[in-house]
N, C-alpha and C positions, 0 to 999 in steps of 0.2 A: 716831752723831753726838754731838759734844761738847755739853754742857749749854748753852753760849752760842750754839749753832747755827752756828758758823763753820767747823767742820772735820768732814769725813766720814772715818771710820776703817774700812778694809776689809782683811780678811786674805786672803792668797793661799795656797791649799793647794799649788799647783803649784811655787812656789819658796820657800815658808816665809818670807814677808815680810809686814809690816804696812804698808799704804800710807795716806798722808794726803792728802786733797783739800780745797781751799778750797770753801766754799759761799757763794753759790749757783752760782758759775761752774765748779766741778769742776776747777780747775787743780791739777795734781799739786804738792804741797808737798815730798814726800820719802817715804822709807820706812825701815823698821827691819828688819834681817835678824834672823830668829828662830833660836834654837839648836835648838828642837825640830823634829819632823817631822810633817807632815800638818795644819798649822794650819787649823782648821775653824770655830771659833766665837770671837767676840770680845765682850767686855763692857767698859764704861767705868765708872770711879768717878763719882759724882754731880758732883764738882768738875771733871771733864774732864781731870784731870792724869795719870791712869794707865789703861792698858788691860791686860786680862788675856786671853790667847789660849790656848785649849785645844788641845793637840797629842796626838791619840789614838794616833799611831804610837809616840811616845816616852814616853807616859804622864806628861806633865807640863804645866804651865801657865807660859807666858812672861809676865813682868811687864815692861811697856814704859812708859817715861817719854815721854808724848806731846809735851811741849815740846822735849825733847832728841832725840826720834825715835830712841830707842835702848832695846834690851832691857837691863834692869838685873839681872835674875835669872831663874832657872827654878825652879819648885816641883814636886817629884815628888808626884803626887796619886793614883797607883794606876791600875788597869786602864781604859784607853780613856775618858779624860775627854771629855765632850760637853756641849753646851747649857748653858754657864755663864751666870750671871746676877749682877747686883749688887743688893743689897738694903740698905736703911737700917733699922737697929734702934734703937729709942729706948726 
């Protein structure tokens, strides 16, 4: 869920998409096709602008612009990325 509580972000392993739903009514807002395979875990930046989706089949992480609902790049990360998280360091 985005930090402002207005959007639910869900990844689909079946078709390698990231879907966006409005809250609280769960209306489908759209989706982003992901270039990787096996999308399994998603994390959002604290500002709710970017999603990172781990794709263990292709060993990369998709970077998705939430406002544009579009994958902007993929980052190769090594063998079978899983359970990604976002942390703020100060």
